[in-house]
C-alpha positions as CSV (number, residue, x, y, z in Angstrom):
1,M,76.3,53.7,185.6
2,I,73.6,54.4,188.4
3,R,74.5,54.9,191.7
4,K,72.5,53.8,194.6
5,E,72.3,58.2,195.6
6,D,71.4,58.8,192.5
7,A,68.4,56.2,192.5
8,I,67.2,57.0,196.4
9,E,67.1,60.5,194.8
10,Y,64.9,59.9,192.3
11,H,62.7,57.2,194.0
12,T,61.8,60.4,197.1
13,A,62.4,63.8,194.9
14,E,59.2,65.7,194.7
15,R,56.7,62.8,196.2
16,A,57.6,59.8,196.9
17,G,57.4,56.6,194.3
18,K,57.4,57.0,190.4
19,I,53.8,56.8,189.3
20,E,49.9,58.7,190.2
21,L,46.4,58.3,189.6
22,R,45.0,61.6,187.4
23,A,41.4,61.5,186.0
24,T,40.5,61.7,182.2
25,K,37.6,63.0,182.4
26,A,37.1,66.8,183.8
27,C,36.1,67.1,186.9
28,L,35.8,70.3,188.9
29,T,32.7,71.7,189.3
30,P,29.7,69.8,191.3
31,R,28.0,68.6,187.6
32,E,31.2,67.0,187.0
33,M,32.2,65.4,190.2
34,R,28.1,64.2,190.2
35,L,28.5,62.7,186.1
36,A,31.7,61.0,187.2
37,Y,30.7,59.6,190.8
38,L,26.5,59.2,191.8
39,P,24.3,59.2,190.7
40,G,26.1,59.4,186.5
41,A,28.3,56.4,187.5
42,L,25.0,54.1,188.3
43,Y,23.9,55.0,184.2
44,P,26.6,53.1,182.8
45,A,26.6,50.7,185.5
46,Q,23.1,50.0,184.4
47,E,24.4,48.6,180.9
48,I,27.0,47.2,182.2
49,A,24.9,45.1,184.3
50,S,22.9,43.6,180.6
51,N,25.2,43.5,178.7
52,K,29.0,42.8,180.1
53,E,31.1,43.3,177.1
54,L,30.1,46.8,177.9
55,V,32.8,47.6,180.5
56,F,35.2,48.3,177.8
57,R,33.7,50.8,176.3
58,Y,32.6,52.8,179.7
59,T,35.1,51.9,181.6
60,A,39.0,52.1,181.8
61,R,39.3,48.2,182.1
62,G,40.3,47.7,178.4
63,N,44.0,50.1,179.0
64,L,44.0,48.9,182.6
65,V,46.8,46.0,183.2
66,G,47.6,44.6,186.4
67,V,51.4,43.8,187.4
68,I,51.2,41.5,190.5
69,T,54.3,39.5,192.3
70,N,54.9,38.0,195.8
71,G,57.9,39.1,195.6
72,S,59.5,35.6,195.8
73,A,62.5,36.4,192.2
74,V,63.4,39.8,192.5
75,P,66.3,40.4,190.0
76,G,69.4,40.8,191.9
77,L,67.7,40.1,194.9
78,G,66.0,37.0,195.0
79,A,62.9,36.8,197.8
80,V,63.1,39.7,199.6
81,G,59.3,39.4,199.6
82,P,56.8,41.8,198.4
83,A,56.9,45.3,200.1
84,A,60.6,45.4,198.0
85,A,59.5,44.5,195.1
86,K,57.4,47.2,195.0
87,P,60.3,49.5,193.4
88,V,60.1,47.4,190.8
89,Q,56.4,47.1,189.8
90,E,56.7,51.0,190.0
91,G,59.3,51.2,187.4
92,V,57.3,48.7,185.4
93,A,54.6,50.9,185.7
94,V,55.8,53.8,184.5
95,L,57.5,51.6,180.9
96,F,53.8,50.4,180.8
97,K,52.7,53.7,180.4
98,R,55.8,55.8,178.7
99,L,55.7,52.9,175.9
100,A,53.0,51.9,174.7
101,D,50.1,54.6,176.6
102,I,49.1,51.7,179.7
103,D,47.4,52.1,182.8
104,V,48.7,49.2,185.7
105,F,48.0,48.6,189.1
106,D,51.2,47.5,190.7
107,L,49.9,44.7,193.0
108,E,51.8,43.1,196.0
109,V,50.2,40.5,197.4
110,D,51.5,38.9,200.7
111,T,51.7,35.5,200.2
112,Q,54.2,32.5,199.2
113,D,51.6,30.3,198.1
114,A,51.1,29.6,194.7
115,G,47.4,28.5,194.8
116,E,46.5,31.5,197.0
117,L,47.9,34.2,194.7
118,A,45.8,32.2,192.1
119,R,42.9,32.6,193.8
120,M,42.9,36.6,194.5
121,I,44.1,37.1,190.9
122,R,41.1,35.2,189.8
123,L,39.2,36.7,191.5
124,L,40.1,40.6,190.5
125,E,40.0,39.7,186.7
126,P,36.3,42.0,186.8
127,T,39.5,44.8,187.9
128,F,41.3,44.6,185.1
129,G,42.1,44.2,180.9
130,G,44.9,41.7,181.2
131,I,47.5,40.7,184.3
132,L,51.0,41.0,184.1
133,L,52.8,38.2,186.4
134,K,56.2,39.8,187.4
135,D,59.6,38.5,189.7
136,V,57.2,35.4,191.1
137,R,59.9,32.7,191.7
138,A,60.3,29.2,189.4
139,P,58.0,26.3,189.0
140,E,55.5,28.1,190.7
141,G,55.2,31.5,188.3
142,M,55.5,28.8,185.6
143,D,52.3,26.7,186.8
144,L,50.4,30.6,187.7
145,N,51.3,31.5,183.9
146,D,49.4,28.3,183.0
147,Q,46.8,28.4,184.6
148,L,45.6,31.2,184.7
149,S,46.8,31.3,181.4
150,G,43.8,28.6,180.6
151,S,41.5,29.9,182.7
152,L,40.9,33.7,183.0
153,Q,39.1,35.6,179.8
154,I,41.8,38.2,179.8
155,P,45.5,38.4,178.9
156,V,47.9,37.0,181.1
157,L,52.0,37.2,180.4
158,H,55.1,36.0,182.7
159,E,57.1,38.8,182.4
160,N,60.4,37.3,183.1
161,L,59.0,33.7,181.8
162,Y,58.0,35.8,177.8
163,S,59.7,39.0,177.5
164,T,63.0,38.6,177.2
165,A,61.8,35.1,175.2
166,V,59.9,36.7,172.5
167,V,63.4,39.4,171.4
168,A,65.3,36.2,171.9
169,C,63.2,34.7,169.6
170,A,63.1,37.6,167.1
171,A,67.4,37.8,166.8
172,L,67.3,34.1,166.4
173,R,65.5,34.0,163.4
174,N,67.8,36.7,161.8
175,A,71.0,35.3,163.1
176,L,69.9,31.8,161.6
177,D,69.4,33.7,158.5
178,L,72.3,35.1,158.4
179,V,74.8,32.0,158.6
180,E,72.0,30.1,156.2
181,K,70.9,27.7,158.6
182,R,68.0,26.6,159.5
183,I,66.1,26.4,163.0
184,D,65.0,22.6,162.0
185,S,68.3,21.0,161.8
186,V,70.4,23.7,164.1
187,R,71.4,22.4,167.7
188,V,70.6,24.7,170.6
189,V,72.3,25.0,173.9
190,I,70.7,26.6,176.7
191,C,71.7,27.4,180.3
192,G,69.7,28.6,183.0
193,A,67.0,26.5,183.9
194,G,65.2,29.1,185.3
195,M,62.0,31.4,183.9
196,I,64.4,33.0,181.1
197,G,66.0,29.6,180.3
198,T,62.7,27.8,180.1
199,G,60.6,31.1,178.2
200,C,63.2,31.0,175.5
201,A,62.9,26.7,175.2
202,R,59.2,27.4,174.7
203,L,60.0,29.5,172.2
204,F,62.6,28.1,170.3
205,R,60.1,24.7,169.8
206,R,57.6,27.0,169.0
207,L,59.2,28.3,166.3
208,G,60.3,24.3,164.7
209,L,63.2,23.5,166.6
210,P,63.1,19.7,167.3
211,G,63.4,18.7,171.4
212,E,65.8,16.6,170.2
213,N,68.3,19.6,169.1
214,L,67.6,21.2,172.4
215,L,70.0,20.8,175.6
216,V,69.3,22.9,178.9
217,Y,71.6,23.0,181.4
218,D,71.6,25.0,185.3
219,V,74.4,25.0,187.9
220,H,73.9,21.0,188.7
221,G,74.8,20.3,184.7
222,L,72.7,18.8,182.1
223,L,69.1,18.7,182.9
224,H,68.5,14.8,182.5
225,P,66.3,12.1,182.5
226,D,67.9,10.0,185.1
227,R,68.0,13.6,187.3
228,D,65.2,13.2,190.5
229,D,65.7,17.0,191.0
230,L,64.2,18.7,188.6
231,H,60.6,19.9,188.3
232,P,58.1,19.8,185.9
233,Y,58.9,22.2,183.7
234,Q,62.1,21.3,184.0
235,R,61.8,17.4,183.4
236,A,59.6,18.6,180.5
237,L,63.2,20.2,178.4
238,A,65.4,16.7,179.6
239,Q,67.2,15.0,177.3
240,A,69.2,12.0,177.8
241,D,72.9,13.2,176.1
242,S,75.8,12.0,176.5
243,A,76.9,15.5,176.9
244,R,76.2,15.8,180.6
245,T,78.5,19.5,181.1
246,L,78.0,22.9,179.6
247,S,81.5,22.5,178.0
248,A,81.1,19.2,176.9
249,G,77.4,20.1,175.1
250,L,78.6,22.9,173.2
251,G,80.9,21.1,171.4
252,G,79.7,21.7,167.5
253,A,76.7,23.7,168.4
254,D,75.6,25.5,166.6
255,V,73.0,28.6,169.2
256,F,74.2,29.5,172.8
257,V,71.8,31.3,175.0
258,G,72.7,32.1,178.1
259,A,70.6,32.9,181.1
260,S,72.7,32.2,183.6
261,A,75.6,34.0,185.2
262,A,78.5,36.0,184.8
263,G,81.7,33.5,184.0
264,V,79.6,30.3,182.8
265,L,81.4,30.6,179.0
266,S,84.7,31.2,178.3
267,G,85.9,31.6,174.8
268,A,87.6,28.1,174.4
269,M,83.9,26.9,174.8
270,I,83.0,29.5,171.8
271,R,85.8,28.4,169.5
272,D,84.2,24.3,169.9
273,M,80.9,25.6,168.3
274,A,80.0,24.6,164.6
275,R,81.3,27.6,162.2
276,Y,79.6,30.7,162.4
277,P,78.4,30.2,165.9
278,I,76.2,32.6,167.6
279,V,75.9,33.6,171.1
280,F,72.9,35.0,173.0
281,A,74.9,36.0,176.9
282,L,71.9,36.9,178.9
283,A,73.1,37.8,182.0
284,T,72.4,40.8,183.4
285,P,74.3,42.9,184.8
286,E,77.3,40.6,183.2
287,P,77.4,38.2,181.0
288,E,78.2,35.0,180.9
289,I,81.0,36.0,178.4
290,D,82.8,39.6,178.6
291,Y,81.6,41.1,175.0
292,E,85.0,41.8,174.1
293,L,86.7,38.5,175.3
294,A,83.7,36.9,173.5
295,R,84.1,39.3,170.0
296,A,87.8,38.2,170.3
297,S,87.0,34.6,170.7
298,R,85.8,33.9,166.4
299,R,85.9,36.3,163.8
300,D,82.6,34.7,161.9
301,L,80.7,34.7,165.9
302,I,76.9,36.1,166.1
303,L,76.8,37.9,169.4
304,A,74.5,39.1,171.6
305,T,73.7,40.3,175.5
306,A,71.0,42.0,177.7
307,L,72.9,44.8,177.2
308,G,72.1,48.4,175.7
309,Q,76.0,49.6,175.1
310,Y,76.9,47.2,172.5
311,P,75.2,46.1,169.4
312,N,72.2,43.2,169.1
313,A,70.9,44.4,173.0
314,I,68.2,41.7,173.5
315,L,66.0,43.5,176.3
316,D,62.6,42.5,177.5
317,V,60.7,45.9,177.1
318,L,60.9,45.5,173.1
319,S,58.9,43.2,174.0
320,F,55.7,43.0,176.8
321,P,54.2,47.0,176.4
322,Y,54.0,45.7,173.2
323,I,51.8,42.8,173.1
324,F,50.0,44.6,176.1
325,R,49.3,47.1,173.4
326,G,47.8,44.7,170.6
327,A,46.1,41.6,173.2
328,L,44.2,45.2,175.3
329,D,43.1,46.7,171.9
330,A,42.1,43.3,170.2
331,Q,40.5,42.7,173.5
332,A,41.7,39.4,173.9
333,T,41.1,36.5,175.7
334,R,44.2,35.1,176.2
335,I,48.6,36.0,175.1
336,T,49.1,32.3,173.5
337,E,52.8,31.2,172.1
338,G,51.5,32.3,168.1
339,M,50.4,35.5,170.0
340,L,54.4,35.6,171.1
341,I,55.5,34.6,168.1
342,A,53.8,37.3,165.8
343,A,55.4,39.7,168.2
344,A,58.5,38.0,167.5
345,Q,58.5,37.8,163.8
346,A,57.8,42.2,164.4
347,L,60.8,42.7,165.8
348,A,62.4,40.9,163.2
349,D,61.0,41.7,160.2
350,L,61.4,45.5,161.4
351,A,65.2,44.9,161.9
352,R,65.2,43.7,158.2
353,E,63.9,47.3,156.9
354,E,66.4,50.1,156.0
355,V,66.9,52.5,159.5
356,I,65.1,55.2,159.8
357,E,66.6,58.4,160.1
358,E,65.5,59.7,163.5
359,V,66.8,56.1,164.9
360,Q,70.3,56.7,162.2
361,L,70.2,60.2,164.1
362,A,70.3,59.4,167.5
363,Y,72.8,56.4,167.4
364,G,75.0,59.3,164.7
365,N,74.7,57.4,162.1
366,Q,77.2,54.3,162.7
367,L,74.1,51.8,162.4
368,S,75.1,50.5,158.8
369,G,71.5,48.3,158.7
370,F,70.3,44.5,159.5
371,G,73.5,42.6,159.6
372,P,75.6,40.8,162.3
373,D,76.0,43.1,164.8
374,Y,71.8,44.6,163.7
375,I,69.6,41.6,163.8
376,L,67.3,43.5,166.2
377,P,66.2,46.9,165.9
378,K,66.8,50.1,168.6
379,P,64.5,50.6,171.7
380,T,63.8,54.4,169.9
381,D,62.6,53.4,166.7
382,P,58.6,54.4,167.3
383,R,57.7,51.3,164.1
384,I,57.8,48.9,166.8
385,L,55.1,49.9,168.7
386,M,52.9,49.8,165.5
387,R,54.6,46.9,164.0
388,E,54.8,44.5,167.1
389,S,51.2,45.5,169.5
390,A,49.4,45.0,164.9
391,A,50.7,41.5,164.8
392,V,49.6,40.3,167.9
393,A,46.3,41.7,167.6
394,E,46.3,40.6,164.0
395,A,47.6,36.8,165.5
396,A,44.8,37.3,168.2
397,R,42.1,37.4,165.6
398,V,43.6,34.5,163.5
399,E,43.6,32.2,167.4
400,G,39.7,32.8,167.9
401,M,41.4,35.2,171.0
402,A,40.2,38.4,170.1
403,R,36.6,40.1,171.2
404,T,37.0,43.1,168.6
405,A,38.8,42.6,164.5
406,V,41.3,45.4,164.4
407,E,42.7,46.6,161.2
408,T,45.9,46.6,160.8
409,T,46.6,49.8,158.6
410,A,44.2,51.7,160.3
411,Y,45.3,50.5,163.9
412,R,48.6,51.2,163.2
413,E,48.0,54.9,162.2
414,R,45.9,55.3,165.3
415,L,48.9,54.1,167.5
416,A,51.2,56.8,165.4
417,V,48.0,59.6,166.8
418,R,48.6,57.9,170.3
419,M,51.6,58.4,171.6
420,G,53.4,61.0,169.3
421,T,56.6,61.7,169.1
422,G,57.5,64.2,172.4
423,R,58.1,60.3,174.1
424,D,61.5,59.0,172.2
425,T,63.0,63.0,171.3
426,L,65.2,63.5,174.3
427,R,66.1,59.7,174.7
428,G,66.6,60.3,171.2
429,L,69.1,63.3,171.6
430,M,71.2,62.1,174.6
431,L,72.7,59.1,172.4
432,R,72.7,61.8,169.3
433,A,75.6,63.6,171.3
434,R,77.2,60.4,173.1
435,Q,78.5,60.5,169.6
436,A,80.6,64.1,169.4
437,S,82.3,63.5,172.5
438,L,82.3,67.7,173.7
439,R,84.5,69.1,175.9
440,V,81.5,71.0,177.5
441,L,82.5,73.8,180.0
442,F,80.4,74.6,183.2
443,S,81.4,77.7,184.7
444,E,80.6,77.5,188.2
445,G,82.4,74.0,188.5
446,Q,82.3,74.3,192.5
447,N,78.2,74.2,192.7
448,E,77.1,71.6,194.0
449,T,73.9,71.4,191.1
450,V,76.5,70.9,188.3
451,L,78.7,68.9,190.1
452,R,75.8,66.4,190.2
453,A,75.2,67.2,186.3
454,C,78.4,66.4,185.7
455,R,78.7,63.1,187.1
456,I,75.7,61.7,185.2
457,V,76.8,63.6,182.1
458,L,79.9,61.2,182.9
459,D,77.7,58.5,182.9
460,E,75.2,58.5,180.2
461,A,79.1,60.0,178.1
462,I,77.0,62.6,176.9
463,A,80.1,65.1,176.7
464,R,83.7,65.3,177.8
465,P,82.4,67.6,181.2
466,V,86.2,70.7,181.8
467,L,84.9,71.8,185.0
468,L,86.2,75.0,186.3
469,G,87.1,76.7,189.4
470,D,89.2,76.3,192.1
471,E,90.9,72.9,191.9
472,K,91.1,72.1,196.1
473,A,87.2,73.5,196.3
474,I,85.7,71.1,193.4
475,R,87.2,68.2,194.8
476,E,86.6,68.6,198.3
477,T,83.0,69.2,197.6
478,A,82.9,65.9,195.5
479,A,83.8,64.0,198.0
480,R,81.5,65.5,200.3
481,L,78.5,64.6,197.9
482,R,80.6,61.4,197.3
483,L,81.4,62.3,194.1
484,D,83.9,60.1,191.4
485,L,84.4,63.0,189.6
486,G,87.3,60.6,187.2
487,G,86.9,61.3,183.7
488,A,86.7,64.9,184.2
489,V,89.2,68.2,183.7
490,I,89.2,70.5,186.5
491,L,90.2,74.0,184.6
492,D,91.6,76.0,188.3
493,P,91.8,79.9,186.7
494,L,94.5,80.8,189.3
495,R,96.8,77.8,188.2
496,T,96.3,76.8,184.0
497,P,99.4,78.7,181.7
498,R,96.3,79.9,179.7
499,R,95.2,82.2,182.2
500,A,98.4,85.0,180.5
501,F,97.4,84.8,177.2
502,Y,93.6,85.1,178.2
503,E,94.0,88.3,180.0
504,E,96.1,89.5,176.5
505,E,93.3,88.0,174.4
506,Y,90.5,90.2,176.3
507,F,93.1,93.5,176.9
508,R,93.0,93.1,172.9
509,M,89.2,92.1,172.1
510,R,87.7,95.2,174.4
511,R,90.9,97.6,174.4
512,R,89.1,100.5,172.2
513,R,86.0,99.9,174.8
514,G,87.6,100.9,177.8
515,I,89.4,97.8,179.0
516,M,93.0,98.8,180.2
517,P,94.9,95.8,181.7
518,A,94.6,95.9,184.8
519,T,90.8,95.8,184.3
520,A,91.2,93.0,182.1
521,R,93.0,90.9,185.1
522,E,89.7,92.0,187.6
523,R,87.1,90.6,184.4
524,L,89.2,87.2,184.7
525,T,87.8,86.6,188.1
526,H,84.3,86.0,186.9
527,P,83.5,83.0,185.9
528,E,81.5,83.5,183.0
529,C,84.2,86.3,181.5
530,F,86.7,82.8,181.8
531,A,84.9,80.2,180.7
532,A,84.2,82.8,177.8
533,L,87.3,83.2,176.9
534,A,88.0,78.7,177.5
535,L,85.3,78.5,174.7
536,H,87.2,81.4,172.3
537,S,90.8,80.4,172.7
538,G,89.9,77.1,171.7
539,D,90.0,75.6,175.4
540,A,86.7,73.7,175.2
541,D,83.5,73.2,172.6
542,M,80.9,74.9,174.5
543,M,80.3,75.9,177.7
544,I,77.2,76.5,180.1
545,A,76.9,78.8,182.3
546,G,74.6,81.5,184.4
547,V,73.0,78.7,187.2
548,G,74.1,80.5,190.4
549,R,73.4,84.0,188.4
550,H,71.4,85.8,186.5
551,Y,71.1,85.6,183.2
552,A,70.8,88.8,181.9
553,D,74.4,89.2,184.0
554,S,75.7,86.2,182.1
555,L,73.9,87.2,178.7
556,R,76.1,90.2,178.4
557,T,79.4,88.6,179.3
558,I,78.7,85.9,176.8
559,L,77.5,89.2,173.8
560,E,80.7,90.3,174.9
561,I,83.3,87.8,174.2
562,I,81.3,85.3,172.1
563,G,79.0,87.6,170.5
564,P,76.7,86.7,167.2
565,A,77.5,84.6,165.2
566,P,78.5,86.4,160.7
567,G,75.3,87.7,159.5
568,V,73.6,87.5,162.7
569,E,72.1,90.9,164.0
570,K,71.1,89.5,167.5
571,I,71.2,86.4,169.0
572,A,67.5,85.2,170.5
573,S,67.4,81.5,172.4
574,V,65.3,78.8,171.7
575,N,63.2,76.4,174.4
576,M,62.2,72.6,173.8
577,V,59.4,71.5,175.3
578,L,58.9,68.2,175.5
579,L,55.0,66.7,175.9
580,P,54.0,63.5,176.0
581,K,52.7,63.6,172.3
582,G,54.3,66.4,170.7
583,V,57.8,68.7,170.6
584,Y,57.7,72.1,170.2
585,L,60.4,74.5,170.1
586,L,59.7,78.8,171.6
587,A,61.7,81.2,170.7
588,D,62.4,84.1,172.4
589,C,61.3,83.4,175.7
590,T,64.5,84.8,177.0
591,V,66.5,87.2,175.7
592,N,65.2,89.9,172.9
593,I,62.2,91.7,174.7
594,E,60.9,94.1,172.3
595,P,61.9,92.6,168.7
596,T,61.1,94.2,165.9
597,A,59.4,92.5,162.6
598,E,63.1,92.1,160.9
599,D,64.1,90.7,164.3
600,L,61.4,88.3,164.8
601,A,62.1,87.2,161.0
602,Q,65.7,86.3,161.8
603,I,64.7,84.5,165.0
604,A,61.9,82.6,163.5
605,L,64.2,81.2,160.8
606,M,66.8,81.1,163.1
607,A,64.6,78.7,165.2
608,A,63.5,77.0,162.6
609,A,67.3,75.8,161.4
610,T,68.0,75.2,165.3
611,A,65.0,72.3,164.8
612,R,66.3,71.0,161.6
613,R,69.6,70.7,164.1
614,L,67.5,68.5,166.5
615,G,65.8,66.5,163.7
616,I,62.3,67.7,164.1
617,E,60.8,69.3,160.6
618,P,60.2,72.7,161.3
619,H,56.4,74.1,160.9
620,V,56.4,77.0,162.1
621,A,53.7,80.2,163.2
622,M,54.5,83.8,164.1
623,L,52.3,84.4,167.1
624,S,49.8,87.1,167.8
625,F,46.8,88.1,169.5
626,S,45.2,88.5,166.0
627,D,44.5,85.7,162.7
628,F,45.6,87.0,159.6
629,G,44.6,90.4,159.5
630,S,41.7,90.1,162.4
631,S,42.9,93.3,163.9
632,D,44.8,96.5,162.5
633,H,46.9,97.0,165.7
634,A,50.9,98.1,165.5
635,L,51.6,95.2,167.5
636,C,49.3,92.8,164.7
637,R,51.6,94.7,161.9
638,K,54.5,94.2,163.3
639,V,53.9,90.1,163.7
640,R,52.5,90.2,160.1
641,R,55.2,91.8,158.1
642,A,57.3,89.6,159.9
643,A,55.7,86.8,158.5
644,V,56.3,88.1,155.4
645,L,59.8,88.6,155.8
646,A,60.7,85.2,157.2
647,K,58.8,83.4,154.0
648,S,60.8,85.7,151.7
649,R,64.1,84.9,153.3
650,A,63.6,80.9,153.1
651,S,61.4,80.1,150.5
652,N,61.3,76.3,151.2
653,L,59.9,76.9,154.9
654,I,56.9,76.5,155.9
655,V,56.2,79.4,157.9
656,D,52.5,81.9,158.2
657,G,51.0,84.0,160.3
658,E,49.8,86.6,161.8
659,M,47.8,83.9,163.9
660,Q,46.7,83.0,167.6
661,L,48.0,80.2,169.2
662,M,45.1,77.8,168.9
663,T,45.4,78.5,165.8
664,A,48.5,77.4,165.2
665,I,48.3,74.3,166.7
666,N,44.7,73.0,166.5
667,A,44.1,71.5,162.7
668,A,40.2,71.9,163.1
669,V,40.3,75.6,163.2
670,R,42.3,76.4,161.1
671,E,40.3,74.3,158.6
672,E,37.4,75.5,159.4
673,Y,38.2,78.6,159.1
674,F,41.6,79.2,157.3
675,S,42.1,76.3,154.6
676,W,44.0,78.8,152.8
677,S,46.8,78.9,155.4
678,D,50.2,77.8,154.9
679,L,50.4,75.9,157.6
680,K,49.0,72.2,157.1
681,E,50.3,70.6,159.4
682,N,50.4,72.0,163.6
683,A,53.3,74.3,164.4
684,N,55.6,72.9,166.1
685,V,57.4,75.9,166.2
686,L,55.9,79.2,167.9
687,I,57.3,82.3,167.4
688,F,56.0,84.9,170.1
689,P,56.1,88.2,169.5
690,D,57.5,89.9,172.4
691,L,60.2,88.2,175.3
692,Q,56.6,89.3,178.1
693,S,54.3,86.7,176.2
694,G,57.0,84.6,175.4
695,N,58.6,84.1,178.9
696,I,55.1,83.9,179.9
697,A,54.2,80.6,178.2
698,L,57.6,79.2,178.6
699,H,56.4,79.5,182.7
700,L,53.4,78.7,182.4
701,L,54.2,75.0,180.3
702,Q,56.9,74.8,183.4
703,N,54.7,74.9,186.4
704,T,51.1,73.9,185.0
705,A,51.3,71.7,182.6
706,E,52.4,67.9,182.1
707,A,55.8,69.0,180.4
708,V,59.8,68.7,180.0
709,T,61.4,72.2,179.3
710,V,64.7,72.4,177.6
711,G,67.3,75.3,177.7
712,P,67.3,78.0,177.1
713,I,69.2,77.2,174.3
714,L,71.1,80.5,172.5
715,V,71.0,80.5,169.1
716,G,72.3,82.9,166.8
717,T,76.3,83.2,168.9
718,R,79.6,82.6,167.0
719,L,80.3,79.5,169.0
720,P,77.9,77.2,170.9
721,A,77.1,78.9,174.7
722,H,74.7,78.9,176.7
723,L,73.1,80.0,179.9
724,L,70.5,78.5,182.2
725,Q,68.6,80.2,184.4
726,Y,69.4,80.5,188.2
727,G,67.6,77.6,190.2
728,A,67.9,75.1,187.7
729,K,67.9,71.7,188.1
730,V,70.1,68.7,187.5
731,H,68.4,67.0,185.1
732,D,67.2,70.6,183.5
733,L,71.5,71.2,182.8
734,V,71.7,67.6,181.5
735,N,68.8,67.9,179.4
736,L,70.2,71.0,177.6
737,T,74.1,69.4,177.0
738,A,72.4,66.9,175.4
739,V,70.8,68.9,173.2
740,G,73.4,71.4,173.2
741,V,75.7,68.9,171.8
742,V,74.1,68.1,169.1
743,E,73.0,71.6,168.2
744,A,76.6,72.1,167.9
745,T,77.8,69.5,166.0
746,S,75.1,69.2,163.8
747,T,76.0,69.0,159.9
748,P,75.6,72.2,158.3
749,A,73.5,70.3,155.3
750,A,71.2,70.0,158.2
751,D,69.7,73.1,157.7
């Protein structure tokens, strides 16, 4: 659940809005500024003046989409105008960049005159490689889409008209195959004659659905030729059928597609449909019929909604970013219905393939593959970009819309390199965490950051939070913050009947270390000590502490009560660093100040095991200021010996060193100077020679790079316990919870 307070804070934190403009070329020195502007920009301008096609070579136009609205049909709000539409527009811009590496200028135009809007867009054509129309009401939006698609020489798509329709086509094709029905022989009912309903009707016909087999309904009933309230786009879908009501139309129908409102479909209506009915209830935030009610109405039903928490989610994000990626890379002059069907076909085909491991892991190995509950690929599947974009680019070539021919195999490989893996890693880990349902104990339950994070953890079903602290104070703080703690457990140290047991257990554990019974009672007044004993006693599955204390103080408590796992000499920490095109694990950046060679070898093995548990195949680099003996300093010899020890203890692990960071992450350097290195792929697990270097590197990434860092993740502990550093933000706590849960629950076989 997304609450208003969270959304407002998200949009206002740090800097207003969600997007910014960044230079892609160096522009720091006076020379670079002259190259970027004047006189440097005049030279490519001259080239473009003599050959307009060179604009795609010398400027960002080929990767720039204009997302344009007049705010006349904002989802859930209606005609709120262009200013109120801007948050949604910026959101689309973020999705374009996040999913397909496409840049966006969002334009909110203050006019309700469709002709004026069309003229403005035509005048802006030289700016963009493509145009996405968004939240422009029907029928003006349909007319605008058709006009501009026919007149501009760049791809145009009305998102509301076609994005969901493409995904619905993919789902329909697979659903029909499962029930062994043909598109040319089924009867389809669409409820909703707006943008989504019209888009589905158009593309279904393109798939081969006969017009006479399609009945479309709006709030007034069947779109019938006798009605005088239909606009031209609705009239094109009108049928002279006697089934004037939705209930009558569904009698014996094979397919229902809802693009209307909650409550318009009943279980009785579904029972009146033909054998093996297909129901796509796409209204949001509530579908036309409750998911569980629909499932209970027919055993032979194939059901889909537009809600991501249920199987077969028909989501528009599965289409428009990837359609534009392919259209832009082919330099297409337009987006045709044939290209849209190619996108749908690619989605449908991908759903029939084996579910790859990283997607299975993201969903807790619960996906059985192609079948009634899996007719579409999951949004986390990284193959969608390659398959769908390549299909669109190829269709553009076949239909004569491409300025540039794209060779499919090579193009897919370029897309894989372009996007990398870092973008989807955290989302996949969050989905995996949902499957475990661990009890996570937060030692500072009254802390505002902890409470805000706890609410998100509950909303996203990442874990079952246990909040340690005075119950009255926790509830008062939550009320002041307007946070509903429903679903969280509050563990009050002064009221729990387990307190006496914890005191006895702590005394038993530490009585030969100078602890007296009175000291044990006093120690349990410290939240981290109490939390660690609760974890030790099995009253929680994982603990997180340290939000408001010095890391070293909290760490001493963990070492004292939890301690290392069997066979581990020293615990360590791993920080996950997520970059747009890569994921790195850094160790050790918070625990061991001056590790020995033996310590470094063990840290490398523990970090590699953590990588595997998180679904990352480790390639380990033992870092130094020396490359393979280029310096014989004692610090370099230590790292060199650590690499030898790590190799000897894990023959199946790819690990090498000592080496500089550049050597570890730059394949060209290795190929030219160290082609014999065991490291054939760039390192993704980086082992630092001491705490000072690791900590500085981590903080540099946190504060100067485009990185999301997660951690520290404590590794080598007997039980899952993690410590955040003071000053941590809400998202730091949420992310560490998710990653910690996955790390704690992965099977030993993953190691």
